[in-house]
C-alpha positions as CSV (number, residue, x, y, z in Angstrom):
1,M,0.0,0.0,0.0
2,E,1.3,3.4,-0.9
3,L,0.0,6.9,-0.1
4,F,2.3,8.4,-2.7
5,R,5.2,7.5,-4.8
6,I,8.4,9.5,-5.1
7,R,9.7,9.4,-8.7
8,K,13.1,10.8,-7.9
9,T,15.5,8.8,-5.8
10,I,16.5,10.6,-2.6
11,P,20.3,10.4,-1.9
12,F,20.1,9.2,1.7
13,M,23.6,7.7,1.7
14,K,25.1,11.1,0.8
15,Y,24.3,12.4,4.3
16,A,25.1,9.1,6.1
17,P,28.6,10.1,7.3
18,I,27.4,13.2,9.1
19,L,24.3,11.6,10.6
20,N,26.2,8.5,11.7
21,A,28.8,10.8,13.4
22,I,25.9,12.4,15.3
23,S,24.5,9.0,16.0
24,A,27.8,7.8,17.4
25,I,28.1,10.8,19.7
26,T,24.5,10.3,20.9
27,F,25.2,6.6,21.5
28,I,28.4,7.4,23.5
29,L,26.6,10.0,25.6
30,A,23.8,7.6,26.3
31,V,26.2,4.9,27.5
32,F,28.0,7.6,29.6
33,F,24.7,8.7,31.4
34,I,23.7,5.1,31.9
35,V,27.0,4.3,33.6
36,T,27.3,7.6,35.6
37,R,23.7,8.4,36.5
38,G,22.1,5.0,36.5
39,F,18.3,4.6,36.5
40,H,15.5,5.9,38.7
41,L,14.0,2.5,39.4
42,S,10.3,2.3,40.3
43,I,8.9,0.8,43.4
44,E,8.4,-2.5,41.5
45,F,12.2,-2.9,41.5
46,T,13.2,-1.3,44.8
47,G,10.4,-2.5,47.0
48,G,7.9,-0.6,49.2
49,T,4.4,-0.6,50.7
50,V,1.5,-2.0,48.7
51,M,-2.0,-0.9,49.7
52,E,-5.4,-2.1,48.3
53,V,-8.2,0.4,49.0
54,N,-11.9,-0.2,48.1
55,Y,-14.5,2.5,47.4
56,Q,-18.3,2.2,47.2
57,Q,-18.3,4.1,44.0
58,P,-15.7,4.4,41.1
59,A,-12.5,5.8,42.5
60,E,-11.2,9.2,41.4
61,L,-7.6,8.4,40.8
62,D,-6.5,12.1,40.3
63,S,-8.0,13.0,43.6
64,I,-6.3,10.1,45.3
65,R,-2.9,11.1,43.8
66,K,-3.3,14.7,45.0
67,S,-4.1,13.4,48.5
68,V,-1.0,11.1,48.6
69,T,1.2,13.9,47.2
70,S,0.1,16.2,50.0
71,L,1.8,13.8,52.4
72,G,5.1,14.6,50.7
73,Y,5.4,11.6,48.4
74,T,6.7,12.1,45.0
75,D,7.6,8.6,43.8
76,F,4.4,6.5,44.2
77,Q,1.9,4.7,42.0
78,V,-1.9,4.8,42.0
79,Q,-3.9,2.6,39.7
80,N,-7.1,0.6,39.5
81,F,-6.9,-2.9,40.6
82,G,-9.5,-5.3,39.2
83,T,-12.5,-3.0,39.1
84,S,-13.0,0.8,39.0
85,Q,-13.8,0.7,42.7
86,D,-10.6,-1.0,43.8
87,V,-7.3,1.0,43.9
88,M,-3.8,-0.2,44.4
89,I,-1.3,2.3,46.0
90,R,2.4,1.7,46.0
91,L,4.5,3.8,48.3
92,P,8.4,3.9,48.4
93,V,10.4,2.8,51.4
94,Q,10.8,5.5,54.1
95,E,13.6,5.2,56.6
96,G,12.3,4.9,60.2
97,V,8.6,4.5,59.0
98,S,6.9,1.1,59.0
99,S,4.4,-0.1,56.4
100,A,1.7,0.1,59.0
101,E,2.5,3.7,59.8
102,Q,2.6,4.6,56.1
103,S,-0.8,3.0,55.4
104,E,-2.4,4.6,58.4
105,K,-1.4,8.1,57.4
106,V,-2.5,7.5,53.8
107,M,-5.9,6.1,54.9
108,Q,-6.5,9.1,57.2
109,I,-6.2,11.5,54.4
110,L,-8.1,9.4,51.9
111,Q,-11.0,9.0,54.3
112,Q,-11.1,12.7,54.9
113,A,-11.8,13.1,51.1
114,D,-14.1,10.1,50.9
115,P,-15.3,8.3,54.1
116,S,-16.2,5.2,52.0
117,A,-12.5,4.4,51.5
118,E,-11.8,1.1,53.1
119,L,-8.3,-0.6,53.4
120,R,-8.5,-4.2,52.2
121,R,-4.9,-5.2,52.3
122,V,-1.4,-3.8,53.1
123,E,1.9,-5.5,52.8
124,F,5.6,-4.7,52.5
125,V,7.5,-5.8,49.4
126,G,11.2,-6.1,50.2
127,P,14.1,-5.0,47.9
128,Q,15.0,-8.7,47.4
129,V,11.7,-9.3,45.5
130,G,12.2,-6.1,43.5
131,G,15.8,-7.2,42.7
132,E,14.6,-10.6,41.5
133,L,12.1,-8.8,39.3
134,F,14.8,-6.6,37.8
135,S,17.0,-9.6,37.2
136,N,14.2,-11.5,35.4
137,G,13.6,-8.4,33.3
138,L,17.3,-8.3,32.2
139,K,17.0,-12.0,31.3
140,A,14.0,-11.3,29.2
141,F,15.9,-8.5,27.5
142,F,18.9,-10.7,26.8
143,F,16.8,-13.5,25.3
144,V,14.9,-11.1,23.0
145,V,18.2,-9.7,21.8
146,L,19.6,-13.2,21.3
147,G,16.5,-14.2,19.4
148,I,16.8,-11.2,17.1
149,I,20.5,-11.9,16.4
150,V,19.6,-15.5,15.5
151,Y,16.7,-14.4,13.3
152,L,18.8,-11.9,11.4
153,G,21.6,-14.4,11.0
154,F,19.4,-16.9,9.3
155,R,17.4,-14.3,7.3
156,F,20.2,-12.2,5.8
157,E,23.8,-12.3,4.6
158,W,26.2,-11.7,7.6
159,K,26.9,-8.0,6.6
160,F,23.2,-7.2,6.8
161,A,22.7,-9.2,9.9
162,I,25.5,-7.3,11.8
163,A,24.2,-4.0,10.5
164,G,20.7,-4.7,11.6
165,M,21.8,-6.0,15.0
166,I,23.9,-2.9,15.7
167,A,21.0,-0.6,14.6
168,N,18.5,-2.2,17.0
169,L,20.9,-2.1,20.0
170,H,21.6,1.5,19.1
171,D,17.9,2.3,19.5
172,V,17.6,0.6,22.9
173,V,20.7,2.2,24.3
174,I,19.6,5.6,23.3
175,I,16.1,5.1,24.9
176,L,17.9,4.0,28.1
177,G,20.2,7.0,27.9
178,F,17.2,9.3,27.8
179,F,15.8,7.7,31.0
180,A,19.1,7.9,32.7
181,F,19.8,11.5,31.8
182,F,16.4,12.9,32.8
183,Q,16.0,10.4,35.6
184,W,12.6,9.3,34.4
185,E,11.0,6.5,36.4
186,F,12.1,3.1,35.0
187,S,9.3,0.6,35.7
188,L,8.0,-2.7,34.3
189,P,5.8,-1.0,31.7
190,V,8.9,0.9,30.5
191,L,10.8,-2.4,30.2
192,A,7.9,-3.8,28.2
193,G,8.1,-0.7,26.0
194,V,11.9,-1.2,25.4
195,L,11.3,-4.8,24.4
196,A,8.5,-3.7,22.1
197,V,10.8,-1.2,20.4
198,L,13.3,-4.0,19.8
199,G,10.8,-6.0,17.8
200,Y,9.3,-2.8,16.1
201,S,12.7,-1.5,15.0
202,V,13.9,-4.9,13.6
203,N,10.8,-5.0,11.5
204,E,11.6,-1.7,9.8
205,S,15.2,-2.8,9.2
206,V,14.1,-6.1,7.7
207,V,11.7,-4.3,5.3
208,I,14.4,-2.0,4.0
209,M,17.1,-4.8,3.8
210,D,14.6,-7.0,2.0
211,R,14.0,-4.3,-0.6
212,I,17.7,-3.7,-1.0
213,R,18.2,-7.4,-1.6
214,E,15.4,-7.5,-4.1
215,N,16.7,-4.4,-6.0
216,F,20.2,-6.0,-6.2
217,R,18.6,-8.7,-8.3
218,K,16.7,-6.3,-10.5
219,Q,19.1,-3.4,-10.9
220,R,22.1,-5.2,-12.2
221,K,23.9,-2.1,-13.6
222,T,23.4,0.2,-10.6
223,S,26.0,1.0,-8.0
224,V,25.6,-0.2,-4.4
225,R,24.9,3.3,-3.1
226,E,22.2,3.9,-5.7
227,V,20.5,0.6,-5.0
228,I,20.4,1.5,-1.3
229,D,19.1,5.0,-1.9
230,S,16.3,3.7,-4.3
231,S,15.3,1.0,-1.9
232,I,14.9,3.4,1.0
233,T,13.0,5.8,-1.2
234,Q,10.6,3.1,-2.4
235,T,9.7,2.2,1.2
236,I,9.1,5.7,2.4
237,S,5.3,5.5,1.9
238,R,5.1,2.3,3.8
239,T,7.2,3.8,6.6
240,I,4.9,6.9,6.9
241,I,1.8,4.7,7.1
242,T,3.2,2.3,9.6
243,H,5.0,4.7,11.9
244,G,2.4,7.4,11.6
245,S,-0.5,5.2,12.6
246,T,1.5,3.6,15.4
247,Q,2.6,7.1,16.7
248,M,-1.0,8.3,16.8
249,M,-1.9,5.4,19.0
250,V,1.1,5.9,21.2
251,L,0.3,9.7,21.6
252,S,-3.2,8.9,22.6
253,M,-1.8,6.7,25.5
254,F,0.7,9.5,26.3
255,F,-2.0,12.3,26.6
256,F,-4.9,10.3,27.9
257,G,-3.5,7.1,29.5
258,G,-2.6,8.8,32.8
259,P,0.6,8.3,34.8
260,T,0.5,4.6,34.5
261,L,1.1,4.7,30.7
262,H,3.1,7.9,30.6
263,Y,6.6,6.6,30.6
264,F,5.6,3.5,28.6
265,S,4.3,5.6,25.8
266,L,7.3,8.0,26.1
267,A,9.7,5.1,25.6
268,L,7.7,3.9,22.6
269,T,7.8,7.4,21.1
270,I,11.6,7.7,21.4
271,G,11.9,4.2,20.0
272,I,9.6,4.8,17.0
273,W,11.6,7.9,15.8
274,F,15.0,6.5,16.4
275,G,13.8,3.2,14.9
276,I,13.2,5.0,11.6
277,Y,16.4,6.9,11.8
278,S,18.5,3.8,12.6
279,S,17.0,1.7,9.9
280,V,17.8,4.3,7.2
281,F,21.0,5.8,8.4
282,V,22.6,3.2,10.6
283,A,21.6,-0.3,9.3
284,A,21.7,0.6,5.6
285,S,24.9,2.7,5.8
286,L,26.7,0.1,8.0
287,A,25.9,-2.6,5.5
288,M,27.3,-0.4,2.7
289,W,30.5,0.3,4.7
290,L,30.9,-3.4,5.5
291,G,31.2,-3.9,1.8
292,V,27.8,-5.4,0.9
293,K,27.6,-6.1,-2.9
294,R,25.4,-7.7,-5.5
295,E,27.4,-10.9,-5.4
296,D,26.4,-11.3,-1.7
297,M,22.7,-11.4,-2.7
298,V,22.8,-13.0,-6.1
299,K,24.4,-16.3,-6.5
300,A,26.5,-16.7,-9.7
301,P,25.1,-19.3,-12.1
302,K,26.9,-22.7,-11.9
303,K,29.2,-23.4,-14.8
304,E,28.4,-26.6,-16.6
305,D,31.0,-29.3,-16.7
306,P,32.5,-29.4,-20.3
307,A,33.3,-33.1,-19.9
308,A,29.6,-33.8,-19.1
309,E,28.5,-31.9,-22.2
310,I,30.8,-34.0,-24.4
311,M,29.5,-37.3,-22.9
312,E,25.9,-36.1,-23.4
313,G,26.7,-35.2,-27.0
């Protein structure tokens, strides 16, 4: 499907050196901030107090958040749990304050706003559980990356496989760099967003590399640079449709999904835009600089054995 077709090939690879230099600087800065600043991990990873509160009518989450904020909390979570009348509140660990004391103070202010608020459960989640959750998340990330590497290795010639792998890891590191630099909360939904970006980004790279491989077989008298430029140009319409529709959905989550989906949609937004960029200016240009050529994609016809021809004759 195409919204439009560009007749003139856009010379993308002409600007690849400059843009790749910018990309390399951004990547190095992202790694630097990850190492030096670290991540602002959510309560899910660090542990804290978990409360389940029930209301007789649908709970007003914004009002509950304002009430909890008035107690001096900045890093907490409020979300529906099961039904619109049940609310889960997660509070960070406070030195010298027990879970019982935390829950008591929160319930006092919640019942001032709505006397129907009833505490159903309160428990303390220790850092060990959060650490185990974080460890499992890293394992999931590792296996996703490993799966993508294996897939690209079987799907493409090794130069394309390496280029695609670097491009996808480039996107993930930059997303993590943003979260480290701005100290945005890194939670399970954000981790899910990062894993989603990995799959989303590799899909865009595969589409472009597939078109390059196809054009190598069709455009036999065209240079490698021109084949790559024409292939990217031919997929622009598809890129706009796919990424545009996805971005509209993600923006709806960003603006209307509330705090629960805020950083998840933010991670996806960064991933979508850098995914387009890396597929065009990282994966394609790396494959070009690795020396990809027509012979890598098109197998030379086998020469017939002269002796066999004589015997057949």
